N, C-alpha and C positions, 0 to 999 in steps of 0.2 A: 356331367361336363368335366372333362379332364383338363389338366393344366395346359395353358396355351403358351406358344412361343412368344406371344406379345408381352407376357409378364416378365418384367425384369426389375431388379432393385427393390424399391419399396412395395410395389404391387405383388411381387413374388413373396416378399417377406410377409405381407398381410395374408396372402393365400395360405402360406404355410402355417401361420398362427391360427387361422380359421380352421384348417383341417385338423390341427392337433388340439383344438378347443382352448387355446391360450389367448385368443383375441378378446379384448374387453369391449362389450357392447353397451352403448348408451341409448336408452329409450327415452325420448322426449314426449311427454304427455302420458300420464299414468291413469288414464280413464278406462272406458270399457274396451278399448282396443289395445292401448299401450301396456296396461298392467298384465293382462293375460299373456301378451307376447313376451314381456320381460320374464315372467315365470317360466315360460317354455324354454327360453334360453338358459335360465338358471338350472332348470331340470336337466339340461344337456351339459351341465358343468361349465358353461361359459361364465366368466366373471361379468356381472351385469350392474350397471349404474343407471338408476332411473332419475329422470329430471322432471320436475313440475313446479310451476310458479305458485301453486296452492300449498302454502306452508302447513295447512291442516292435514292434507293428504300425506305430506312428507312425514309429519309427526305420527300420524296413524300407522304408517308402515314401519316407522322406527320402533313403535310399540308392539309390533308383531300382530297388528289388527288389520282387518279388511273393511273397506267402505263400499264394496260391491257384493251384492247378495250371492251371486254365483261363483265368487272367488272366496272359498273358506279361509279363515285365518291360518289353518294348518298349512296351506300352500304357501302363504307368505312366510311363515316361520321356517318351512323346509327350504325355501329359496334363500332366506337369510343365512341358514346354516351352510349354504354353498357360496356365500359371499355377496348376495344381492343387497344393495343399499340404495337409498333414495336421497336426493338433494335438490335444493333450489339454486345452487351456485353454478351458473353456466360457465364459469371460468374452468370448471373441471372437465369441460369438453375436450381439452387438450390431452387428457389422460386416457381417452378411449380410442379404440381402433375403428369402430364402425358406429355410426350415429343413425338411428331410425326415428323419423319425425312422425308422431301420431297425434296431431292436434286437430281440433274441430275446424270444419269448413262450412259454417251455416250460411243462410241467406240473410241479407239485411232487410229492412222494412219495405224496400222496393223490389224484393225478390231478385236482387242482384247478388252475385257471389261475394261473400265476405271473407277475404283472404287475410284479414288482419292478424289472425293467430299464426298462420304460416309465415307471413312477412315478419312479424315481431320475433318469432322463433329463429328464423334464419339470421335476422339482424343480431340476435343475442349470441348465436354460436359462431358466426362468420369470423369475428376477430380472433377466436381461439383455435380455429382449425389449423391442422398441421399437414405437411406433405405426407402422402401415403394413406390418408384416412378415407373411409368410404362413407358417403352420406346418402341415405335412402329416404325419400318422401313416401309415406303411406297414406296421407290424408287424401280423401277423395276430392278431385277437382277437375277442371276443364282441361282438354288436351292442349298442351303447350306450357302449362304452369311451371314444370320443372326447368325447362330451358328458357322461358321468358321471364320468370320471376325469381326462382331460387338461384340459378347460376349467376345472373348479374349482381345480386346482392352479395353472394359469396366472394366474387372476384373484386367487388368494389370495397368491401369492408375488411377483407382479410389482412391482418397486420403483416403476415409473412409474405404477402403478395403472391400467394400460390394461385395457379390457374387450374381450372377444371380440365381434366384429360378429355381429349376429343380424338376421334378416329384419325389416324395418320400422324399423330403427334407422339413424341417420346413420352412414355408414361412416368418417367422418373420425376420426382419432386412435384407431382400433381395431386389434386384431390379428385376422387372418383365419385360420380354422382349417378344415381339411378332412381327409378320410380317403381314401387310395388304396391298395388292396391290391397287394402285390407279387405278381408272377406268374412268378417265376424257376423254371426247370426245369434244374437243373445237369446237364451232360453232353449236353443236347439241342442239337445243332448244325444240325438240319434247319430250325429256325425262328429267324430273326433276332430279337433282342430288340425291335427297332423294329416288327416285324410283329405283336407280341402286343398286342392292344388294351388300353388303360389305362382303368380305371374310376376316376372321382372323384366324391365327394359332399361338398359343403361345408356348414358350419353355416348359411350364408346364401347367397343368390344371388351375391353379390360374391365370396365365398371360392371358390365353385364355378367361377366364370368365371376367376379368377386361377389356380387350380390347373389348369384346363383348358388355359389358354394356356401355362403352364409346361411341362406334359407334351407338349403338341402340338409343341413344339420338338424333341422326341425321337422320339415315337411316331407312326406313320402314322394311327392312329385313337385318339381319346379319347372314351370313353363317359361322359356325365354322368348321375348319378342324383340323386334328390330330397334325400337326407339322408346323413350319414355312416353311419347304421345300415344303410341299404340296401346301401351299398358294403361294410360289414363283413360283412353276412349273405351277400352274393354270393360272397365269398371262401370262406366256410365251406361254402356249398353246393357249390362246385367240388370241394373236397377231401372232403366227405362222400360225394359221388357216387362218387369214386374209392375211398374207403375201403370203402363198402358193396359195391361190385362186386368189389373184390379179395377181400373176405371171402367173397363168394358163390363165386368161382372157387376159393379155397383150400378151402372146404368140399367143393366138387364134386371137387377133386383127391383128398381123403381117401376119398370114396366110390369114385372110379374106381380107386384103388389096391386097395381091397378087392375090387372087381369084376373086376380084371385088365384094365382099359381104360386106354388111353393118353390122359390128359386133354389133352395137347398136340395130339394128332391130332384130338381132339374140337373144340378151340378153332379149329384151322385149318379144319376142315370148316364150323363155324358161321360163320366169318369170310367165307366165300364169299357169304353173303347180302348183297346190295347195299343193304339198308335195314333199319332197326330193330335192328341189332346192332353193338356195338362190342367188340372183344376186350380182355379183361383177362387177366393171366397170374399163375399162382400162384407162390409163393416161400417162403423160410424165415421170413418175417415182414415187418412193415412197418418202414421206416426213413425218415430224412429229417426236415426241419424242418416239414413240413406234415401229411401224411396220418395219422401216428400220434398227432398232437397236436390239430390244429384241431377235429375233430369233438367232442372232449370239452369244448372251450370252449362250444360251443352246448348240449351236454348239461347242463353246469353252469348255464348261464344259464337254460335251460328250467325247471330245478327251482325257480327263483325265481318262476316263473309257474305252479307246481304242474302241470307238464307233463313227462311222461317220454318221452325220445327212445329208443324201443325198438330201432329199426333201428341207431342209433349204438352203443348198449350191446352189442347182440348181435354186430355187426360187430367191435367192439373185443375181445370175448371170443374170437372165432374167430382174429383176426389175432394177438392176444397169445399164443395157445396154439401157434402154428406153430413157434417155436424148440423148444418141448418135444417136438413131433412129430418134429422133425429129430433131436434127441438120442435119442429112443426108436428111431428108425430106425437110427441108428449103433449103438446097443446091440444091437439085433436082428441087424444085419449082422455084428457082431463075434461075437456068440453063435453064429451059424450056422457060424462058423469055429473054434468052441471057444475063444474068447477073451473074457474079461470086459472091461467098460469099465475097471474099476479096474486101473491099471497099463499099459493099452494106450497106444501112442503115436499121437496123432491130429494130422494137419496140416490146419489150416483154410486154404483158399485163398480170399483176398479178405475184407477186413473193412469196406470202405466200404459205405454202405447201398445203392448201386447201382453198376453197372459203369462203369469208366473215369472216376471222379471221386475227388477227395481230400476226402471228406466223411464223417465218422463219426457224425453226429448221429442218435441213436436207432437205430443200426445193429443189426439182429438178430444179426449175427456176434458182437457183444460179449456178448450174453445167452447165445448158444450156447456160447461159450468158457467162461463162468462156470459154466454148467450141467454141461458136461463135466468141468471141474475139480472141481466138487462131488462128482462120481461117482468121482473118483480117477484120471481120465485124465491122461496127460502130454501137455498140449496145446501145440503150436507153431502159428505162423501164417506166411503169406507174403502180402504185398500190395505191389505196386510203388509205391504212393502213400504207404505208411506204414512207414518203416524202424523206427519205434519206436511201441509202444502204451504210453503213459505213464498219466496220470491225467486223468479227465474228470469231468463232473457226476455220472455214475452208474456209473463203473467206475474201477478202479485195478489195472491188469493188469501193468504193468512188464515188458513183453516186447519182444523184438527180432525183426524179420522173419527167418525162417529161409531157408536156401538151398534152391533147387529141385533141386540136384544130388543130394540124398539122399532123393528122393521114395520110392524103393523101401525105405527103412529104416523107414517108418511102417506101423503096422498098418492105418491107415485114412487116406485123403485125402478130406476133406470139402469139396466145392465149395459155398461160400456166396455168393460174388459172382463173376459170370462175366466177369472182365476180358478184353478182347479180346486182350491180349498173351500170354495163356496158350496153350501148345501142348497142347491137350487130348488129341490123339492120342498124343503122347509121354508125357504124364502117365499116361494109362491103360495104356500099354505098360509103364511102370516100376512102377506102384503095385500093391500086394498087394490092395487093396480101395479102390474109389471110391464114395462116396455123393454123388450129384448132386442138389442142390436147385433147380437153375436150367435143367435140360435142356441144359446146355452140351455134353454128350457125345452129343447126338442124332446119329444116323447112325453112331456107333461101336459095333461089336458086340464085347462082351467079357463073359465070365462074372463078371468082377470088379466090374462096374458094378451099383450099386443106385440106382435112380432114386427120389427121395423127393418 
């Protein structure tokens, strides 16, 4: 995208600063999305200031250390050598040119959108915003959030009484606002972050152009859309597509188990079709920051328009029921060996929501542990990424990772997350009973294996 005739004064100044890598970028929320993004900007020689309310994270970064497994401390230290710093002082927002918000958007206990992190963040930065700054929301949310929530807070609380630039209005002395959905895939090393196209939609054409130029410094392709709502909806569509298809294959797995058919072999066979089919794989339930949550943002929003998202609701029911299916399978497997769940020792292998990452968000393993405990099982776990399971938004387990040297002492070993570091052949050899929810033991023949 080339410079537009719409850019004048502060907007042209900001564009020039972006293009010559002099614009200072502020990243709010230094988690699984924000920290890697901050490091990308630093790698491109942008001065970067990270913001987080967690003082522990700020101190860890100041010490040149990392708290995310896939982000080595060498990347932190390299970014620091290029000027990257972190702070919890939101008054410093006034010192940056572009602000990118990467805070969580979970569901509350009623499966309603919880925008408290977005709301509190915007309320914290709004008083300090200055004319000519660019504000981009990356947090996944329902269509309309940027214009219905973010902009009113900015205009109500801004001390300089700046207004957000809109189409047809002079851009001078305005704040520019856009939405750009994050597209992180933790643990995926096959696609470089720069190769994942970035979608941007601004409130007006100037904001869109500025956001495009900012991200074009990092990503090989930037796709512009007409409004923030289109960009917000595109993110939801991506994850609803996955949610519905995972629910489909989870339901198919339940049928295949009853029919004595290997669903994994079915998927492999169907995957040989060179067109019209994309494989999805069953599991113990959905986890992560997107697929278990994002579809319900749209389902909630749709009800405001008197519209029911039946596919989303049904997919949610199927996927939410999978941990219960796993526990029922464990109970049946123990029962077939004349052992009740109550009092049985169960070792859960893997608690992160998917293999080879240090991310517990919405992990089905946490639900499975709680369900087994409720039935009286003596539950232990092992995960190389989590020596301790403490307390989170939806759990309070207070457990420590067990040793794998005593696998044979458990009545059941339950594979929930198929980390690559596990020696499944040796686990099966030692275990009295293995319940496998991930097909991790495929190719291993043993009467002690129950595939779930």
